[in-house]
BALOBA-1460 file (C-alpha; in Angstrom, 3 decimals):
// residues 111
<rec num="1" residu="q" x="-82.542" y="22.445" z="3.332"/>
<rec num="2" residu="v" x="-84.934" y="25.644" z="2.655"/>
<rec num="3" residu="q" x="-82.953" y="28.745" z="2.398"/>
<rec num="4" residu="l" x="-84.498" y="32.142" z="2.607"/>
<rec num="5" residu="v" x="-82.278" y="35.230" z="2.076"/>
<rec num="6" residu="e" x="-83.515" y="38.614" z="2.715"/>
<rec num="7" residu="s" x="-82.074" y="42.237" z="1.325"/>
<rec num="8" residu="g" x="-82.969" y="45.539" z="0.980"/>
<rec num="9" residu="g" x="-83.293" y="46.728" z="4.724"/>
<rec num="10" residu="g" x="-81.726" y="50.065" z="5.535"/>
<rec num="11" residu="p" x="-82.419" y="53.506" z="7.318"/>
<rec num="12" residu="v" x="-85.197" y="55.758" z="5.694"/>
<rec num="13" residu="q" x="-86.749" y="58.830" z="6.637"/>
<rec num="14" residu="p" x="-90.592" y="58.770" z="7.470"/>
<rec num="15" residu="g" x="-92.694" y="58.912" z="4.312"/>
<rec num="16" residu="g" x="-90.077" y="57.224" z="2.294"/>
<rec num="17" residu="s" x="-89.962" y="53.814" z="0.557"/>
<rec num="18" residu="l" x="-87.742" y="50.679" z="0.698"/>
<rec num="19" residu="r" x="-88.192" y="47.351" z="-1.485"/>
<rec num="20" residu="l" x="-87.368" y="44.272" z="0.573"/>
<rec num="21" residu="s" x="-86.222" y="41.233" z="-1.463"/>
<rec num="22" residu="c" x="-86.283" y="37.236" z="-0.339"/>
<rec num="23" residu="a" x="-84.691" y="35.047" z="-2.308"/>
<rec num="24" residu="a" x="-85.721" y="31.268" z="-1.845"/>
<rec num="25" residu="s" x="-84.165" y="27.940" z="-2.652"/>
<rec num="26" residu="r" x="-84.553" y="24.455" z="-2.140"/>
<rec num="27" residu="f" x="-88.242" y="23.749" z="-2.164"/>
<rec num="28" residu="t" x="-91.177" y="24.185" z="-4.873"/>
<rec num="29" residu="f" x="-91.368" y="27.957" z="-4.681"/>
<rec num="30" residu="n" x="-94.117" y="28.211" z="-7.415"/>
<rec num="31" residu="s" x="-96.941" y="26.717" z="-5.380"/>
<rec num="32" residu="n" x="-96.654" y="28.120" z="-1.877"/>
<rec num="33" residu="w" x="-97.562" y="30.729" z="0.278"/>
<rec num="34" residu="m" x="-94.648" y="33.153" z="1.071"/>
<rec num="35" residu="n" x="-95.123" y="35.558" z="4.316"/>
<rec num="36" residu="w" x="-93.272" y="38.532" z="5.522"/>
<rec num="37" residu="v" x="-93.164" y="38.765" z="9.274"/>
<rec num="38" residu="r" x="-91.568" y="41.652" z="11.303"/>
<rec num="39" residu="q" x="-90.114" y="42.133" z="14.909"/>
<rec num="40" residu="a" x="-90.049" y="45.437" z="16.163"/>
<rec num="41" residu="p" x="-87.839" y="46.330" z="19.128"/>
<rec num="42" residu="g" x="-88.515" y="44.853" z="22.385"/>
<rec num="43" residu="k" x="-91.805" y="43.491" z="20.800"/>
<rec num="44" residu="g" x="-93.213" y="40.026" z="19.366"/>
<rec num="45" residu="l" x="-93.455" y="38.851" z="15.840"/>
<rec num="46" residu="e" x="-96.132" y="40.671" z="13.899"/>
<rec num="47" residu="w" x="-97.331" y="39.031" z="10.769"/>
<rec num="48" residu="v" x="-96.995" y="41.650" z="7.901"/>
<rec num="49" residu="s" x="-98.266" y="40.221" z="4.552"/>
<rec num="50" residu="r" x="-98.544" y="36.916" z="2.153"/>
<rec num="51" residu="i" x="-98.769" y="35.572" z="-1.127"/>
<rec num="52" residu="n" x="-99.547" y="32.695" z="-3.014"/>
<rec num="53" residu="g" x="-98.351" y="30.956" z="-6.030"/>
<rec num="54" residu="l" x="-101.293" y="32.768" z="-8.154"/>
<rec num="55" residu="g" x="-100.563" y="36.272" z="-6.564"/>
<rec num="56" residu="s" x="-103.613" y="36.167" z="-3.943"/>
<rec num="57" residu="t" x="-102.401" y="38.684" z="-1.214"/>
<rec num="58" residu="n" x="-103.436" y="39.705" z="2.169"/>
<rec num="59" residu="y" x="-102.019" y="42.257" z="4.603"/>
<rec num="60" residu="a" x="-101.954" y="43.394" z="8.328"/>
<rec num="61" residu="d" x="-104.281" y="46.219" z="8.736"/>
<rec num="62" residu="s" x="-101.462" y="48.430" z="10.095"/>
<rec num="63" residu="v" x="-99.541" y="47.841" z="6.450"/>
<rec num="64" residu="k" x="-102.617" y="47.910" z="4.394"/>
<rec num="65" residu="g" x="-102.551" y="50.264" z="1.339"/>
<rec num="66" residu="r" x="-98.642" y="51.194" z="1.806"/>
<rec num="67" residu="f" x="-97.278" y="47.875" z="1.355"/>
<rec num="68" residu="t" x="-97.284" y="45.735" z="-1.634"/>
<rec num="69" residu="i" x="-96.267" y="42.201" z="-1.770"/>
<rec num="70" residu="s" x="-95.285" y="40.648" z="-5.160"/>
<rec num="71" residu="r" x="-93.378" y="37.629" z="-6.394"/>
<rec num="72" residu="d" x="-91.363" y="36.219" z="-9.244"/>
<rec num="73" residu="n" x="-91.719" y="32.706" z="-9.555"/>
<rec num="74" residu="a" x="-88.966" y="32.532" z="-12.383"/>
<rec num="75" residu="k" x="-86.689" y="33.969" z="-9.970"/>
<rec num="76" residu="n" x="-87.897" y="32.343" z="-6.923"/>
<rec num="77" residu="t" x="-88.265" y="35.641" z="-5.247"/>
<rec num="78" residu="v" x="-90.824" y="37.377" z="-3.263"/>
<rec num="79" residu="y" x="-90.558" y="41.278" z="-2.668"/>
<rec num="80" residu="l" x="-92.218" y="43.875" z="-0.130"/>
<rec num="81" residu="q" x="-92.660" y="47.342" z="-1.553"/>
<rec num="82" residu="m" x="-92.948" y="49.465" z="1.607"/>
<rec num="83" residu="n" x="-94.295" y="53.085" z="1.088"/>
<rec num="84" residu="s" x="-95.165" y="55.864" z="3.073"/>
<rec num="85" residu="l" x="-92.827" y="54.506" z="6.065"/>
<rec num="86" residu="k" x="-93.434" y="55.351" z="9.518"/>
<rec num="87" residu="p" x="-91.416" y="55.193" z="12.520"/>
<rec num="88" residu="e" x="-93.525" y="52.401" z="13.965"/>
<rec num="89" residu="d" x="-92.450" y="50.162" z="11.085"/>
<rec num="90" residu="t" x="-89.010" y="50.251" z="12.380"/>
<rec num="91" residu="a" x="-88.372" y="46.325" z="12.879"/>
<rec num="92" residu="v" x="-86.730" y="43.364" z="11.771"/>
<rec num="93" residu="y" x="-88.037" y="42.076" z="8.560"/>
<rec num="94" residu="y" x="-87.950" y="38.368" z="7.993"/>
<rec num="95" residu="c" x="-89.220" y="36.234" z="5.206"/>
<rec num="96" residu="n" x="-91.009" y="33.190" z="6.034"/>
<rec num="97" residu="y" x="-92.024" y="29.734" z="4.581"/>
<rec num="98" residu="r" x="-94.073" y="26.889" z="6.774"/>
<rec num="99" residu="g" x="-91.076" y="26.717" z="9.753"/>
<rec num="100" residu="f" x="-88.494" y="28.085" z="7.751"/>
<rec num="101" residu="w" x="-87.057" y="31.992" z="8.444"/>
<rec num="102" residu="g" x="-84.560" y="33.826" z="6.699"/>
<rec num="103" residu="q" x="-81.883" y="35.933" z="8.591"/>
<rec num="104" residu="g" x="-84.091" y="39.012" z="8.641"/>
<rec num="105" residu="t" x="-83.191" y="42.584" z="7.368"/>
<rec num="106" residu="q" x="-83.353" y="45.640" z="9.369"/>
<rec num="107" residu="v" x="-85.712" y="48.451" z="8.464"/>
<rec num="108" residu="t" x="-85.039" y="51.591" z="10.161"/>
<rec num="109" residu="v" x="-87.590" y="54.714" z="9.881"/>
<rec num="110" residu="s" x="-86.088" y="57.711" z="11.518"/>
<rec num="111" residu="s" x="-85.816" y="61.557" z="10.748"/>
């Protein structure tokens, strides 16, 4: 069974930074697209970013220029570096691979 375990969330002030991690296991990590998806309070899922095995990336317009996705294939881990955080970035952030999801990590941006 695929396992995805997120970490790195927490409270942060507007303008601050956080780095999320997603440790993946039990599938061929190196060659697959990995996604970050978020869900703000009372809202639906919003795709944030994705990266493939070669490092090609895509971003939602709402985070472009502020967030950076990366991966370490040797560690089976994907990261999301989030800078210049805004209150509207407050959400539970999920790591996603095909139909599999992690448990999520809460990010709260507030002064």
